[in-house]
C-alpha positions in Angstrom: 40.4 -26.9 52.0 37.3 -26.3 54.0 36.0 -23.0 55.1 32.8 -21.3 56.5 31.5 -20.9 53.1 31.4 -24.6 52.4 33.4 -26.9 50.0 32.8 -24.7 46.7 30.2 -23.7 44.2 30.5 -27.4 42.7 30.3 -29.7 45.6 31.7 -33.3 45.2 29.2 -35.9 44.7 26.6 -33.6 43.6 27.9 -31.2 40.7 28.1 -32.8 37.3 30.6 -30.1 36.3 33.1 -31.2 39.0 32.4 -35.0 37.9 33.1 -34.0 34.2 36.2 -31.8 35.0 37.5 -34.3 37.8 38.5 -36.7 34.7 42.0 -36.5 34.2 41.6 -37.0 30.6 39.2 -33.9 30.4 41.7 -31.8 32.0 44.7 -33.1 29.8 42.5 -32.4 26.5 39.8 -29.8 26.9 41.9 -26.7 27.2 43.7 -27.1 23.9 40.4 -27.9 21.9 38.7 -25.0 23.8 41.6 -22.5 22.8 41.2 -23.8 19.0 37.8 -23.0 19.0 37.8 -19.8 20.9 40.2 -18.5 18.3 38.0 -19.1 15.4 36.1 -15.8 16.3 38.5 -12.9 15.6 37.3 -10.4 18.0 37.6 -13.0 20.8 41.0 -14.1 19.5 42.0 -10.5 19.7 41.0 -10.1 23.4 42.6 -13.3 24.3 46.0 -12.2 23.1 45.8 -8.7 24.0 48.4 -7.2 26.5 49.8 -10.9 26.8 52.7 -12.8 25.5 50.0 -15.4 23.9 51.5 -16.0 20.7 55.1 -16.1 22.2 54.2 -18.5 25.0 50.6 -19.9 24.2 51.1 -23.0 26.7 52.0 -20.9 29.8 48.7 -18.8 29.1 46.8 -22.3 28.5 48.4 -23.8 31.6 47.6 -20.5 33.8 44.1 -20.4 32.5 43.5 -24.2 33.3 45.0 -23.7 36.8 42.6 -20.7 37.5 39.6 -22.9 36.1 40.5 -25.8 38.3 40.4 -23.3 41.3 36.9 -22.4 40.4 35.9 -26.0 39.9 37.5 -27.7 42.8 38.2 -24.8 45.2 36.2 -23.3 48.1 33.8 -20.4 47.4 36.5 -18.0 48.9 39.3 -19.4 46.4 36.9 -19.4 43.3 35.9 -15.9 44.5 39.5 -14.6 44.7 40.3 -15.9 41.3 37.5 -14.7 39.3 37.7 -11.3 40.9 41.2 -11.0 39.7 40.2 -12.4 36.1 37.5 -9.9 36.0 39.8 -7.0 37.0 42.0 -8.0 34.3 39.2 -8.2 31.8 38.1 -4.8 32.6 41.2 -3.5 31.1 41.0 -5.9 27.8 39.5 -3.7 25.0 40.5 -2.4 21.7 40.1 -2.6 17.9 41.6 -4.9 15.4 44.1 -3.4 13.2 43.1 -5.4 10.0 39.9 -6.9 8.6 39.2 -10.5 9.4 36.6 -12.0 7.4 33.2 -10.1 8.0 34.9 -8.0 10.8 36.3 -4.9 9.0 39.5 -3.1 10.6 38.6 -1.1 13.6 36.0 -3.4 14.9 36.1 -3.2 18.8 36.3 -6.0 21.1 36.1 -6.0 24.9 36.8 -9.0 27.2 33.6 -7.9 29.3 31.3 -7.9 26.1 28.6 -10.5 27.0 28.6 -12.0 23.6 32.5 -12.7 23.8 32.2 -14.0 27.4 29.3 -16.4 26.2 31.5 -17.7 23.3 34.6 -18.2 25.6 32.4 -20.1 28.1 30.5 -22.1 25.7 33.8 -23.3 23.9 35.0 -24.4 27.4 31.9 -26.3 28.2 31.6 -27.9 24.7 35.3 -29.1 25.0 34.9 -30.4 28.5 31.7 -32.2 27.4 33.2 -33.5 24.2 36.3 -35.0 26.0 34.3 -36.5 28.7 31.6 -38.1 26.4 34.2 -39.2 23.8 36.6 -41.0 26.3 34.5 -41.6 29.4 30.9 -41.9 28.9 27.9 -40.3 27.4 25.9 -38.0 29.9 22.3 -38.5 30.4 19.7 -35.9 29.6 19.3 -34.7 33.1 23.2 -34.8 33.6 23.4 -32.5 30.5 21.1 -30.1 31.9 22.9 -30.1 35.2 26.1 -29.7 33.5 25.2 -26.7 31.5 23.6 -25.2 34.7 26.8 -25.6 36.4 28.4 -23.7 33.5 25.7 -20.8 33.8 27.2 -20.4 37.5 30.8 -20.2 36.1 29.5 -17.5 33.8 28.2 -15.6 36.5 31.2 -15.8 38.4 33.4 -14.3 35.6 30.7 -11.5 35.0 28.1 -13.1 32.4 24.6 -12.7 33.6 22.5 -15.7 33.1 20.0 -13.5 31.1 23.0 -13.1 28.5 23.3 -17.1 28.0 21.2 -19.8 26.9 19.0 -20.9 29.8 18.7 -24.6 28.9 20.9 -27.3 27.6 18.8 -27.5 24.4 19.4 -23.8 23.8 23.1 -23.9 24.6 23.6 -26.6 21.9 21.6 -24.7 19.4 23.9 -21.8 20.2 26.9 -23.9 19.5 25.4 -25.3 16.2 24.6 -21.7 15.1 28.0 -20.3 15.9 29.9 -23.1 14.2 27.8 -22.4 11.0 28.1 -18.7 11.3 30.1 -16.6 8.8 31.4 -14.6 11.7 34.0 -17.3 12.5 37.2 -16.5 10.7 40.6 -17.7 11.3 43.4 -15.1 10.9 47.0 -15.9 10.3 48.0 -15.3 13.8 45.2 -17.5 14.9 46.3 -20.1 12.4 49.9 -20.1 13.6 48.8 -20.5 17.4 46.4 -23.4 16.2 49.1 -25.1 14.6 51.3 -25.0 17.7 48.6 -25.7 20.0 47.5 -28.8 17.9 51.1 -30.2 17.0 53.7 -28.6 19.2 52.5 -29.4 22.9 55.9 -28.8 24.9 56.8 -32.0 26.9 60.0 -33.3 28.4 61.6 -36.1 26.1 60.0 -38.8 28.7 56.7 -37.8 27.7 57.1 -37.4 23.9 55.8 -40.9 23.1 52.3 -39.9 24.5 52.4 -36.4 22.7 51.1 -37.9 19.4 48.3 -39.5 21.0 47.2 -36.3 22.8 47.4 -34.2 19.6 45.5 -36.8 17.7 42.7 -36.8 20.2 42.3 -33.0 20.4 42.3 -32.9 16.6 39.7 -35.8 16.6 37.5 -33.9 19.1 37.4 -30.8 16.9 34.2 -30.0 15.0 34.8 -30.5 11.2 34.1 -26.9 10.5 37.0 -25.8 13.0 39.3 -28.3 11.3 38.5 -26.8 7.9 38.9 -23.3 9.2 42.5 -24.0 10.3 43.3 -26.2 7.3 43.8 -29.2 9.4 43.6 -32.4 7.6 41.1 -35.1 8.5 39.8 -38.1 6.5 38.2 -41.5 6.8 41.3 -43.4 7.8 41.9 -40.9 10.4 38.3 -40.9 11.7 38.4 -44.7 12.0 41.8 -44.4 13.9 40.1 -41.9 16.2 37.1 -44.3 16.8 39.4 -47.0 17.8 41.4 -44.7 20.2 38.1 -43.5 21.9 36.8 -47.2 22.1 40.1 -48.5 23.6 40.3 -45.6 26.1 36.9 -46.0 27.3 37.2 -49.9 27.9 40.7 -49.1 29.5 39.3 -46.7 31.9 37.2 -49.4 33.6 40.6 -51.1 34.8 42.3 -47.9 35.6 42.6 -47.1 39.4 40.5 -44.2 40.3 43.7 -42.3 41.7 45.0 -42.3 37.8 41.5 -41.6 36.2 40.5 -38.8 38.4 41.9 -35.6 40.1 43.6 -32.4 39.4 45.4 -31.9 36.1 47.6 -29.0 37.6 50.8 -31.1 37.6 50.3 -31.7 34.1 49.9 -28.0 33.4 53.2 -27.3 35.1 55.0 -29.9 33.3 54.0 -28.2 29.9 54.6 -24.7 31.2 58.2 -25.6 32.3 58.9 -27.3 29.0 57.7 -24.2 27.1 59.9 -21.9 29.4 62.9 -24.3 28.7 62.2 -24.4 25.1 62.1 -20.5 24.9 65.1 -20.1 26.8 67.1 -22.7 24.5 66.0 -20.8 21.6 67.1 -17.4 23.1 70.6 -19.1 23.8 70.9 -20.2 20.3 70.0 -16.7 19.0 
């Protein structure tokens, strides 16, 4: 995939972002978690589903977004530029007003996919989710790695149209932003977002042969969520579930030491495609029955 512009914005062996997203378990988990976080902001959620079939086929949207992000993370600069230019062109058309009030946001509140505050929220949810999955199931990043990871994400933001001047400049400031947002009264889960969250958390479409792993994947996503987000969606969590999650996390960390690199690392695009096809088949079967 080499070209005259080098191997990409996030070079192999040097980019912490590439190391984090190169872990297959991150690719499998972070998108579901990020979508659940993103949808807790009513204006961001309105932008996410505007002019799409997001509520009808959420996993097609999730798979498409994940594939786009992998092109940015792992592709050449030309490939990343092509994908992000396409997304920016789509964002330019996504704007409007919410029809009904949502928590502190009254009916008629405007949203725009290009608004810096919404771009930042979307970006931060992606970064936070990837970090949570990696540190939860692979290993903790040290302070220098965390700083480099967020700096890489600032580059991602720039590629999608978010100037660095509109984002936290340091890792500490980014973590402070996440804490402030998660405690903010601006977060509110609408009925549509709650329905989407329920489907994302519990109804990942997979072929029958992969169903045994589905409960583990869904449980891992739930365990990685901040407690405030679980509360907003009304998702049950208690001490016994936390203990089970801790055991899962410990087991996967130990198991990863003995798993061949070809299974631990690499693109998750084939997994996304499996989910997209399974959702398509599920929808087709439902239409046939109807």
